[in-house]
C-alpha positions as CSV (number, residue, x, y, z in Angstrom):
1,M,0.0,0.0,0.0
2,T,1.1,3.6,-0.4
3,G,0.8,4.5,3.3
4,R,4.6,4.6,3.8
5,N,4.8,8.0,2.1
6,F,2.5,9.6,4.7
7,P,2.7,13.3,5.3
8,D,4.7,13.9,8.4
9,I,4.7,17.5,9.7
10,R,7.0,19.6,7.6
11,D,5.9,19.4,4.0
12,S,5.6,22.7,2.3
13,S,2.0,22.1,1.2
14,E,-1.1,23.0,3.2
15,V,-4.5,21.3,2.8
16,S,-7.9,22.6,3.8
17,F,-11.4,21.1,3.3
18,T,-14.1,23.4,2.0
19,R,-17.5,23.1,0.5
20,E,-15.8,23.3,-2.9
21,G,-13.3,20.5,-2.3
22,V,-9.6,20.3,-1.5
23,H,-7.4,23.4,-1.6
24,V,-3.6,23.2,-1.5
25,R,-1.3,26.1,-1.1
26,D,2.5,26.4,-0.5
27,S,3.4,27.4,3.0
28,R,6.7,28.8,1.9
29,T,4.8,31.8,0.6
30,A,1.9,31.6,2.9
31,G,3.4,32.0,6.4
32,T,3.3,29.3,9.1
33,G,0.2,27.5,8.0
34,T,-2.8,26.1,9.9
35,S,-3.3,23.2,12.4
36,G,-4.7,21.2,9.6
37,S,-1.6,21.3,7.5
38,P,0.5,18.1,7.1
39,E,4.2,18.9,7.1
40,S,7.2,16.6,7.4
41,T,9.5,15.9,10.4
42,R,12.8,14.2,10.0
43,G,13.8,11.5,12.4
44,T,10.3,10.6,13.6
45,G,9.5,7.5,11.6
46,S,8.8,8.9,8.2
47,T,10.5,7.4,5.1
48,A,10.0,10.1,2.4
49,Q,9.1,13.6,1.8
50,P,5.6,13.6,0.3
51,S,4.9,15.2,-3.0
52,R,1.9,17.4,-3.6
53,R,0.4,14.5,-5.5
54,T,0.9,12.2,-2.5
55,L,-0.8,14.8,-0.3
56,L,-3.7,15.1,-2.6
57,T,-4.1,11.3,-2.6
58,A,-4.0,11.3,1.1
59,T,-6.8,13.8,1.5
60,A,-9.0,13.1,-1.5
61,A,-10.6,10.1,0.0
62,A,-12.2,12.0,2.8
63,T,-13.3,14.8,0.4
64,A,-14.7,12.4,-2.2
65,A,-16.7,10.5,0.5
66,L,-18.3,13.8,1.6
67,S,-18.8,15.4,-1.8
68,A,-22.1,15.3,-3.8
69,G,-24.3,15.7,-0.7
70,T,-21.8,14.2,1.8
71,A,-19.1,16.9,2.0
72,A,-18.0,17.8,5.5
73,A,-20.1,20.6,7.0
74,H,-18.1,23.9,6.9
75,A,-19.5,24.9,10.3
76,A,-18.6,23.0,13.5
77,T,-22.1,21.6,13.8
78,P,-22.4,18.5,11.7
79,D,-25.0,18.2,9.0
80,D,-26.9,15.0,9.9
81,R,-28.3,14.6,6.4
82,K,-24.8,14.5,4.9
83,L,-23.5,12.2,7.6
84,R,-26.5,9.8,7.1
85,A,-25.7,9.8,3.4
86,L,-22.1,8.9,4.2
87,L,-23.3,6.2,6.5
88,S,-25.6,4.7,3.8
89,R,-22.5,4.1,1.6
90,M,-20.5,2.2,4.3
91,T,-20.2,-1.6,4.3
92,L,-21.0,-3.6,7.4
93,E,-17.4,-4.2,8.0
94,E,-16.6,-0.5,7.8
95,K,-19.5,0.3,10.3
96,V,-18.2,-2.4,12.7
97,G,-14.7,-0.9,12.5
98,Q,-15.9,2.6,13.4
99,L,-17.1,1.4,16.8
100,F,-13.6,0.2,17.9
101,V,-10.9,2.2,19.6
102,T,-7.7,0.2,20.0
103,R,-4.1,0.3,21.1
104,V,-1.3,-0.2,18.6
105,Y,2.4,-0.4,19.3
106,G,4.9,1.9,17.8
107,H,6.1,5.4,17.3
108,S,5.3,5.3,13.6
109,A,2.2,4.3,11.6
110,T,4.3,2.4,9.0
111,T,7.9,1.9,10.4
112,P,7.7,1.0,14.1
113,D,10.7,-0.6,15.9
114,Q,11.0,-4.4,15.6
115,A,9.9,-5.0,19.2
116,D,6.7,-3.1,18.5
117,I,6.1,-5.1,15.3
118,D,6.5,-8.2,17.4
119,A,4.0,-6.9,20.0
120,N,1.5,-6.0,17.3
121,L,1.8,-9.4,15.7
122,K,1.3,-11.1,19.0
123,E,-1.7,-9.1,20.3
124,L,-3.3,-7.7,17.1
125,G,-2.2,-10.0,14.3
126,V,-0.8,-7.1,12.2
127,R,2.6,-5.5,12.0
128,T,1.8,-1.8,12.0
129,A,-0.9,0.7,12.6
130,A,-1.2,0.9,8.8
131,E,-2.0,-2.8,8.6
132,L,-4.4,-2.5,11.5
133,I,-6.4,0.2,9.9
134,A,-6.5,-1.5,6.5
135,K,-7.7,-4.8,8.1
136,Y,-10.2,-3.6,10.6
137,R,-11.1,0.0,9.5
138,V,-11.1,1.1,13.2
139,G,-12.7,4.4,14.0
140,G,-10.3,5.2,16.8
141,V,-6.8,4.6,18.2
142,I,-5.7,5.2,21.8
143,Y,-2.2,6.3,22.6
144,F,-0.2,4.9,25.5
145,T,3.3,5.5,26.8
146,W,3.9,1.8,27.2
147,A,2.9,1.2,23.6
148,H,5.7,3.6,22.6
149,N,3.2,6.0,21.0
150,T,4.4,9.1,22.9
151,R,8.1,9.7,22.6
152,D,8.0,13.5,22.0
153,P,5.6,16.0,20.6
154,H,6.9,16.0,17.0
155,Q,6.9,12.2,16.8
156,I,3.4,12.1,18.2
157,A,2.2,14.5,15.6
158,A,3.9,12.5,12.9
159,L,2.3,9.3,14.1
160,S,-1.1,11.0,14.1
161,N,-0.6,12.2,10.5
162,G,0.5,8.8,9.5
163,I,-2.6,7.2,11.0
164,Q,-4.8,9.7,9.3
165,Q,-3.3,9.3,5.9
166,V,-3.5,5.5,6.0
167,S,-7.2,5.6,7.0
168,L,-8.1,8.3,4.4
169,E,-6.4,6.3,1.6
170,Q,-8.8,3.4,2.2
171,P,-11.9,3.1,0.1
172,R,-14.5,5.5,1.5
173,G,-11.7,6.5,3.9
174,L,-12.6,8.3,7.1
175,P,-10.5,10.2,9.6
176,V,-9.5,8.4,12.8
177,L,-10.5,9.7,16.2
178,I,-7.2,9.6,18.2
179,S,-7.6,9.5,22.0
180,T,-5.6,9.2,25.2
181,D,-5.8,9.3,29.0
182,Q,-4.4,12.8,29.9
183,E,-6.0,13.4,33.2
184,H,-3.0,15.2,34.6
185,G,-1.7,14.4,38.1
186,I,-0.9,10.7,38.4
187,V,-2.4,9.7,35.0
188,C,-0.7,11.1,32.0
189,R,0.3,9.6,28.6
190,V,2.0,12.7,27.1
191,G,4.8,13.9,29.2
192,A,7.3,16.8,29.1
193,P,8.0,18.9,27.2
194,A,4.2,19.1,27.0
195,T,2.6,21.1,29.9
196,L,1.7,18.9,32.8
197,F,-0.9,20.2,35.3
198,P,-1.9,19.3,38.9
199,G,-4.3,16.4,39.1
200,A,-8.0,16.5,39.9
201,M,-7.8,16.4,43.7
202,A,-5.3,19.1,43.7
203,L,-7.7,21.2,41.6
204,G,-10.3,20.3,44.1
205,A,-8.1,21.8,46.8
206,G,-7.7,24.9,44.8
207,R,-11.5,25.2,44.4
208,S,-11.2,27.4,41.3
209,R,-13.4,26.8,38.3
210,S,-11.3,29.3,36.4
211,D,-8.2,27.2,37.0
212,A,-10.1,24.0,35.9
213,R,-11.2,25.7,32.8
214,T,-7.7,27.0,32.1
215,L,-6.3,23.5,32.5
216,G,-8.8,22.1,30.0
217,R,-8.2,24.9,27.5
218,I,-4.4,24.7,27.5
219,A,-4.3,20.9,27.7
220,G,-6.8,20.7,24.9
221,Q,-4.8,23.1,22.7
222,E,-1.7,21.0,23.2
223,L,-3.5,17.6,22.6
224,R,-5.1,19.0,19.5
225,A,-1.7,20.2,18.2
226,L,-0.5,16.6,18.5
227,G,-3.5,15.2,16.6
228,I,-5.3,13.9,19.7
229,R,-8.9,14.9,19.5
230,Q,-10.5,12.9,22.4
231,N,-9.3,12.9,26.0
232,Y,-10.6,10.5,28.6
233,S,-10.9,13.2,31.2
234,P,-12.2,14.6,33.5
235,V,-12.9,12.1,36.2
236,A,-16.5,12.7,37.5
237,D,-16.4,10.2,40.3
238,V,-17.1,11.5,43.8
239,N,-14.4,9.9,46.0
240,V,-16.0,9.2,49.3
241,N,-14.0,6.1,50.1
242,P,-10.5,6.8,51.4
243,A,-9.6,3.2,50.7
244,N,-10.5,3.5,47.0
245,P,-7.5,1.9,45.2
246,V,-8.2,3.1,41.7
247,I,-9.8,6.6,41.9
248,G,-8.5,8.5,45.0
249,V,-6.6,11.6,43.9
250,R,-7.9,11.2,40.4
251,S,-11.2,12.6,41.7
252,F,-11.9,16.3,42.4
253,G,-13.1,15.4,45.9
254,A,-15.9,14.1,48.1
255,E,-18.5,16.9,47.7
256,P,-20.8,16.2,44.7
257,D,-21.6,19.9,44.0
258,A,-17.9,20.9,44.1
259,V,-16.9,18.0,41.9
260,A,-19.7,18.9,39.4
261,A,-18.6,22.5,39.2
262,L,-15.0,21.6,38.4
263,V,-16.1,18.8,35.9
264,A,-18.2,21.3,34.0
265,A,-15.4,23.9,34.0
266,E,-12.8,21.4,32.7
267,V,-15.3,20.2,30.0
268,A,-15.8,23.8,28.8
269,G,-12.0,24.3,28.6
270,Y,-11.3,21.1,26.6
271,Q,-14.2,21.4,24.3
272,G,-13.6,25.1,23.7
273,A,-10.2,23.9,22.4
274,R,-12.2,21.5,20.1
275,V,-11.0,18.3,21.9
276,A,-13.7,15.9,23.1
277,A,-13.8,15.6,26.8
278,T,-15.0,12.4,28.5
279,A,-16.6,12.3,31.9
280,K,-15.9,9.0,33.6
281,H,-16.7,6.5,35.1
282,F,-20.5,6.3,34.8
283,P,-22.6,5.7,37.0
284,G,-19.8,6.5,39.5
285,H,-16.7,4.7,40.7
286,G,-15.9,6.8,43.8
287,D,-17.0,4.4,46.6
288,T,-15.1,1.2,45.8
289,A,-12.5,-0.8,47.7
290,V,-11.7,-2.9,44.6
291,D,-9.8,-1.9,41.5
292,S,-11.9,-2.8,38.4
293,H,-8.7,-3.4,36.5
294,Y,-8.2,-6.6,38.7
295,G,-11.6,-7.3,40.2
296,F,-15.3,-6.6,40.0
297,P,-16.3,-3.8,42.4
298,V,-19.8,-3.6,43.8
299,I,-21.4,-0.2,44.8
300,T,-23.9,-0.6,47.6
301,H,-25.4,2.9,47.3
302,S,-29.2,3.2,47.3
303,R,-30.8,4.8,44.3
304,E,-31.6,7.8,46.4
305,L,-27.9,8.2,47.5
306,W,-26.8,7.8,43.9
307,Q,-29.1,10.6,42.8
308,K,-27.6,12.9,45.5
309,L,-24.0,11.8,45.2
310,D,-22.7,10.0,42.2
311,A,-25.2,11.4,39.6
312,V,-24.5,15.1,40.3
313,P,-21.3,15.5,38.4
314,F,-22.6,13.5,35.4
315,R,-25.7,15.7,35.2
316,A,-23.4,18.7,35.2
317,A,-21.3,17.2,32.4
318,V,-24.4,16.6,30.3
319,R,-25.6,20.1,30.9
320,A,-22.1,21.3,29.8
321,G,-22.5,19.6,26.5
322,I,-20.0,16.8,27.2
323,D,-19.0,15.0,24.0
324,S,-18.4,11.5,25.5
325,I,-19.0,9.6,28.7
326,M,-17.1,6.5,29.8
327,T,-18.7,3.6,31.5
328,A,-17.6,1.9,34.7
329,H,-16.9,-1.9,35.1
330,I,-18.8,-1.9,38.4
331,Q,-21.9,-3.7,39.7
332,F,-24.5,-1.3,41.0
333,P,-27.5,-3.4,42.3
334,A,-29.7,-0.4,43.2
335,L,-29.6,0.6,39.5
336,D,-29.6,-2.9,37.9
337,D,-29.9,-6.0,40.0
338,S,-28.9,-8.4,37.2
339,G,-25.3,-8.7,38.4
340,D,-24.0,-7.3,35.1
341,P,-21.4,-4.5,35.1
342,A,-22.6,-1.1,34.2
343,T,-20.8,-1.3,30.9
344,L,-23.1,-4.1,29.9
345,S,-26.3,-2.8,31.6
346,R,-29.1,-1.5,29.4
347,P,-31.1,-0.2,32.4
348,I,-28.1,1.9,33.4
349,L,-26.8,3.1,30.0
350,T,-30.0,3.4,28.0
351,G,-32.5,3.7,30.8
352,I,-30.7,6.1,33.1
353,L,-27.9,7.8,31.1
354,R,-29.8,8.3,27.9
355,G,-33.4,8.3,29.3
356,E,-33.2,10.0,32.7
357,L,-30.2,12.2,32.1
358,G,-31.1,12.9,28.5
359,Y,-27.6,12.3,27.1
360,D,-27.4,11.6,23.4
361,G,-23.6,11.9,22.9
362,V,-21.0,9.1,22.5
363,V,-20.8,6.5,25.2
364,V,-17.4,4.8,25.4
365,T,-16.5,1.7,27.5
366,D,-13.6,1.7,29.9
367,S,-11.0,-0.7,28.6
368,L,-12.5,-4.0,27.7
369,G,-9.3,-5.7,28.8
370,M,-10.1,-5.0,32.5
371,E,-11.1,-7.8,34.8
372,G,-14.2,-6.0,36.0
373,V,-15.9,-6.5,32.6
374,R,-14.5,-9.9,31.8
375,T,-15.6,-11.6,35.0
376,K,-19.0,-12.8,33.9
377,Y,-18.8,-13.1,30.1
378,G,-16.3,-14.1,27.5
379,D,-14.4,-11.7,25.4
380,D,-16.6,-12.5,22.4
381,R,-19.8,-11.7,24.3
382,V,-18.7,-8.5,26.0
383,P,-18.6,-6.2,23.0
384,V,-22.0,-7.4,21.7
385,L,-23.6,-7.0,25.1
386,A,-22.1,-3.5,25.5
387,L,-23.6,-2.4,22.2
388,K,-27.0,-3.9,23.2
389,A,-26.7,-1.9,26.5
390,G,-26.3,1.4,24.6
391,V,-22.5,1.8,24.1
392,D,-21.1,3.5,21.0
393,Q,-17.3,3.0,21.2
394,L,-15.7,-0.2,22.3
395,L,-12.3,0.6,23.9
396,N,-9.2,-1.6,23.7
397,P,-10.6,-5.1,23.7
398,P,-8.0,-7.7,24.7
399,S,-8.4,-9.4,21.2
400,L,-9.5,-7.0,18.5
401,D,-10.0,-9.9,16.1
402,V,-12.3,-11.7,18.5
403,A,-14.3,-8.6,19.4
404,W,-14.6,-7.3,15.8
405,N,-15.8,-10.6,14.4
406,A,-18.2,-11.1,17.3
407,V,-19.9,-7.8,16.5
408,R,-20.1,-8.5,12.8
409,K,-21.5,-12.0,13.5
410,A,-24.1,-10.6,15.9
411,V,-25.4,-8.3,13.1
412,R,-25.3,-11.0,10.5
413,D,-27.2,-13.4,12.8
414,G,-29.8,-10.7,13.7
415,E,-28.8,-10.4,17.4
416,L,-27.9,-6.8,16.7
417,T,-29.9,-5.0,14.1
418,E,-28.0,-2.9,11.5
419,E,-30.3,0.0,12.6
420,R,-28.8,-0.3,16.1
421,L,-25.3,-0.4,14.7
422,D,-26.1,2.7,12.5
423,A,-27.2,4.7,15.6
424,S,-23.8,4.3,17.2
425,V,-21.8,4.8,14.0
426,L,-23.8,8.0,13.4
427,R,-22.9,9.3,16.9
428,V,-19.2,8.6,16.2
429,L,-19.4,10.4,12.8
430,R,-21.2,13.3,14.4
431,L,-18.4,13.6,17.0
432,K,-15.7,13.5,14.3
433,A,-17.6,16.1,12.3
434,G,-18.0,18.4,15.3
435,L,-14.3,18.2,16.0
436,R,-13.7,19.2,12.3
437,L,-11.8,16.0,11.6
438,F,-13.2,15.8,8.1
439,E,-11.8,19.3,7.4
440,E,-8.6,19.2,9.4
441,P,-7.3,15.7,9.8
442,Y,-3.7,16.7,9.9
443,V,-1.5,18.7,12.3
444,S,1.6,20.7,11.6
445,Q,5.1,21.1,13.0
446,A,4.4,24.8,13.3
447,G,1.4,24.1,15.4
448,V,3.4,21.8,17.7
449,A,6.2,24.4,18.1
450,R,3.9,27.3,18.8
451,T,1.5,25.4,21.1
452,V,3.1,22.5,23.1
453,G,4.9,23.3,26.3
454,T,5.2,27.0,25.7
455,R,6.4,29.3,28.4
456,P,3.0,30.9,29.1
457,H,1.5,27.4,29.4
458,L,4.2,26.2,31.9
459,V,3.8,29.3,34.0
460,A,0.0,28.8,34.1
461,A,0.5,25.3,35.4
462,D,3.0,26.5,38.1
463,R,0.6,29.2,39.2
464,I,-2.3,26.8,39.4
465,A,-0.2,24.3,41.4
466,E,0.6,27.0,43.9
467,R,-3.0,27.5,44.7
468,T,-3.5,23.8,45.5
469,T,-0.9,22.9,48.1
470,T,-2.6,22.3,51.4
471,L,-1.1,22.9,54.8
472,L,-2.7,20.7,57.5
473,V,-0.2,20.9,60.4
474,N,2.2,23.6,61.4
475,K,3.2,23.2,65.0
476,G,5.1,26.2,66.4
477,A,4.9,27.9,63.0
478,L,7.7,25.7,61.8
479,L,6.8,26.6,58.2
480,P,8.0,28.4,56.2
481,L,11.5,27.1,56.8
482,S,14.2,29.7,57.0
483,R,17.3,29.5,54.9
484,R,19.2,31.1,57.7
485,R,18.1,28.7,60.5
486,H,17.7,25.6,58.3
487,P,20.2,25.9,55.5
488,R,20.9,22.2,55.3
489,L,18.0,19.9,54.4
490,L,17.6,16.2,54.0
491,V,14.8,14.9,51.7
492,V,13.8,11.3,52.4
493,G,10.8,9.2,51.6
494,A,9.0,7.3,48.9
495,D,10.0,7.3,45.3
496,P,7.1,5.7,43.4
497,A,7.5,5.4,39.6
498,S,7.1,8.9,38.1
499,P,4.1,9.6,36.0
500,S,4.8,9.8,32.3
501,G,7.2,12.4,31.2
502,T,8.1,13.8,34.6
503,T,11.6,14.2,35.8
504,G,11.4,12.1,39.0
505,P,12.2,10.6,41.3
506,P,10.1,12.7,43.8
507,T,12.8,13.0,46.5
508,G,15.2,14.2,43.8
509,V,12.7,16.7,42.4
510,L,12.0,18.1,45.9
511,A,15.7,18.3,46.8
512,A,16.5,20.1,43.5
513,A,13.6,22.5,43.9
514,L,14.6,23.4,47.5
515,T,18.2,23.8,46.4
516,A,17.1,26.2,43.7
517,L,15.3,28.2,46.4
518,G,18.5,28.7,48.4
519,F,18.8,25.7,50.6
520,K,21.4,23.0,50.4
521,A,19.2,19.9,50.0
522,T,20.3,16.3,49.7
523,A,18.0,13.5,48.6
524,L,18.0,10.1,50.3
525,P,15.3,7.8,48.9
526,T,13.8,5.4,51.4
527,G,11.0,3.8,49.5
528,T,7.4,3.0,50.2
529,A,8.3,0.2,52.7
530,P,11.7,1.2,54.3
531,S,13.5,-1.6,56.1
532,A,15.0,-1.1,59.6
533,A,18.4,-0.6,58.1
534,T,17.1,2.0,55.7
535,I,15.4,3.8,58.5
536,A,18.5,3.7,60.6
537,G,20.5,5.3,57.7
538,A,17.9,8.0,57.3
539,V,18.0,8.8,61.1
540,A,21.8,9.0,61.0
541,A,21.7,11.3,58.1
542,A,19.0,13.5,59.7
543,R,21.3,14.2,62.7
544,E,23.7,15.9,60.3
545,V,21.3,18.5,58.8
546,D,19.1,21.3,60.1
547,A,15.7,20.0,59.0
548,V,14.2,17.0,57.2
549,V,11.5,16.8,54.5
550,V,9.7,13.4,54.2
551,G,7.7,12.4,51.2
552,T,4.9,10.0,52.2
553,Y,2.9,7.7,50.0
554,N,-0.2,6.0,51.1
555,V,0.8,5.5,54.8
556,S,-1.2,3.0,56.8
557,A,-1.2,2.0,60.5
558,S,1.3,-0.8,59.8
559,S,3.4,1.1,57.3
560,T,7.1,1.3,57.9
561,Q,6.9,4.8,56.5
562,K,5.2,5.7,59.8
563,A,8.1,4.3,61.7
564,L,10.5,6.3,59.5
565,V,8.7,9.6,60.3
566,E,8.5,8.8,64.0
567,Q,12.2,8.0,64.3
568,V,13.3,11.0,62.3
569,V,11.0,13.2,64.5
570,A,12.7,11.6,67.6
571,T,16.0,13.1,66.5
572,G,14.8,16.5,67.5
573,R,15.3,17.9,64.0
574,P,12.4,19.8,62.5
575,V,10.4,17.5,60.2
576,V,8.1,18.5,57.3
577,A,6.0,15.7,55.8
578,V,4.6,16.1,52.3
579,A,1.9,13.6,51.2
580,I,2.8,13.0,47.6
581,R,-0.5,11.1,46.9
582,N,-3.3,10.7,49.4
583,P,-3.9,13.5,52.0
584,Y,-5.2,10.7,54.4
585,D,-1.5,10.0,55.4
586,V,-1.7,12.8,58.0
587,A,-4.0,10.7,60.2
588,H,-1.2,8.2,60.8
589,L,1.5,10.7,61.6
590,P,0.4,12.6,64.7
591,S,3.9,13.4,65.8
592,V,5.0,15.3,62.7
593,P,5.4,19.0,63.3
594,A,4.4,20.1,59.8
595,F,2.4,18.4,57.1
596,L,1.5,19.4,53.5
597,A,-0.7,17.7,51.0
598,A,0.6,17.9,47.4
599,Y,-1.9,15.3,46.0
600,S,0.6,13.9,43.5
601,W,4.3,13.4,42.8
602,T,4.4,15.1,39.5
603,D,7.1,17.8,39.1
604,V,4.6,20.7,38.9
605,E,3.1,19.8,42.3
606,L,6.4,19.0,44.0
607,R,7.9,22.3,42.9
608,A,4.8,24.1,44.3
609,A,5.2,22.3,47.6
610,A,8.9,23.4,47.7
611,R,7.9,27.0,47.2
612,V,5.4,26.7,50.0
613,I,8.0,25.1,52.3
614,A,10.4,28.0,51.5
615,G,7.8,30.7,52.0
616,R,8.0,31.9,48.4
617,V,4.2,31.4,48.3
618,R,1.6,31.0,50.9
619,P,-0.4,27.7,51.1
620,R,-3.9,28.3,49.8
621,G,-5.4,24.8,49.3
622,K,-8.3,23.5,51.3
623,L,-9.1,19.8,51.7
624,P,-11.6,18.6,49.1
625,V,-12.1,15.3,51.1
626,P,-12.5,14.7,54.8
627,V,-9.7,13.0,56.7
628,Q,-10.9,10.5,59.3
629,R,-9.1,9.7,62.5
630,A,-6.8,6.7,62.3
631,D,-8.0,5.3,65.6
632,D,-11.7,6.0,65.0
633,P,-12.6,6.2,61.3
634,A,-16.2,7.3,62.2
635,R,-14.8,10.6,63.5
636,V,-13.4,13.3,61.3
637,L,-9.9,14.6,62.0
638,Y,-9.8,17.3,59.4
639,P,-13.1,18.3,57.6
640,V,-13.6,19.3,54.0
641,G,-12.5,22.9,53.6
642,Y,-9.7,22.7,56.2
643,G,-6.4,24.3,55.4
644,L,-3.9,26.5,57.2
645,S,-1.9,29.4,55.8
646,Y,1.0,31.6,57.0
647,Q,0.6,34.8,59.0
648,T,1.1,37.9,56.8
């Protein structure tokens, strides 16, 4: 096939889709071009500079499919009549493909590394993204760091362009909806030099709808510049269970109205940048003690409690015009007593989400490779049952071949009507049209350079982070630390694997940030479960400095992190604990003189915590979740809204 000569992101030609057809102009005489202009980037997986003829070939398929009554609507609002005409020309196989969003390994659509070719052959039965699209005509591709899709911004843009060209060159070719999980905080797929923001619970501590909207706008602009048009964010779950192993700090907090306001603001930011936002995980994953990646959680809320708690942010997302909503692989007996996960529940997805909440946008499953959706049915039944329940997009099935063929067979056998299939395909086409994918399938190097990780974006992220750091304990006004009284600092504590694209490890980032602020800080990682020997080494090192900063990570009553803090405090040196994930750690550390909640161990949040420790900024965050007492969880130690500051 001709997909190897795909337009990278530095070709001199620019393409636009108009009612009259394809227009090409030369960017050498027309300035920097537009975000829909494919250009070529060297060293990112391309194999040739595309000619103008190649460029026309790549884009003509989409234009031809939409001409003569099916041309893409020039306005952002899709023209259903034209989309329905396009739908009527599609084969069954093409329709089935449009419903799938799948992973694919490699940094290039056509020339991935050999290890990625091997992984694709093993898991997908194809060598490359190009072969995947040609075989299955998938409507979407999801990017992952572990799939080697996200090396750097220019490579990501080149991969996006390669995927688009391969798809557009197919008969009746359609643009691909490229997606990712860019929640910020602890879940990110696109790392530095892209702008990374504080996560949801940190935003909850900041309590600023303006900041949430700014995050969505800037993050959306950067994703769009990379060719990513659908983001699986924001998390709309209300985290009311401190033991929740999968949501936690990915949630804005424990108060439904506050979560709803921030969800709606972030949606407005993303979709204002013409990137589809995705509220997740419907009908609400915030009160589970089981991770649905590995088990099958059960929510025991009554329907009345669901209405007052879990439903509130999703209603707000629907009112905000959310483009897509992701399902949860949870059992919710009060909403459906069949024992099926919500992803496969018609009463929940069609009855409640579409019927009661009035939502008519795209419904996407959470990953179909997760245990929570595979517990009760086989991988061949899950996609069919999801479509029968009301789903539109089937995300990342463990075997695309099994799932794709199961859906096609269900239609051929009459279990799924083609009318039902058409309803979901039309929603997917509407979403693509609303995102202007028919008109602007490609991105440009110029767009990447002027948008991704720019100085104003990075400064905005730093300022937002400063408004989220939460001071919970400050005995004797220990904080802010004085460079005169405490010039030598030791930074110890947990070093969990850094989120994608961050510098890490956390102790090193904190030490470097404090050193840059005028202290002499040394990092001594002690891990999430320090041994007695490790603790002894940290105690000995603590005696040689003026103050100690400890990064804590999910401390429990039996955690040796607790023993570390207690023994360092016993040296008499001033100790500042920084919770780099859950703020609940403070309940297990009553002896610590000062305690900050940073809500994540990404660089932007750790740097903000360092500035608070040094007194460069005042702590302004307020707890978005309550912290219960460790000895009596029925009693609240620190309520929602609690947070100290410095005297001015």
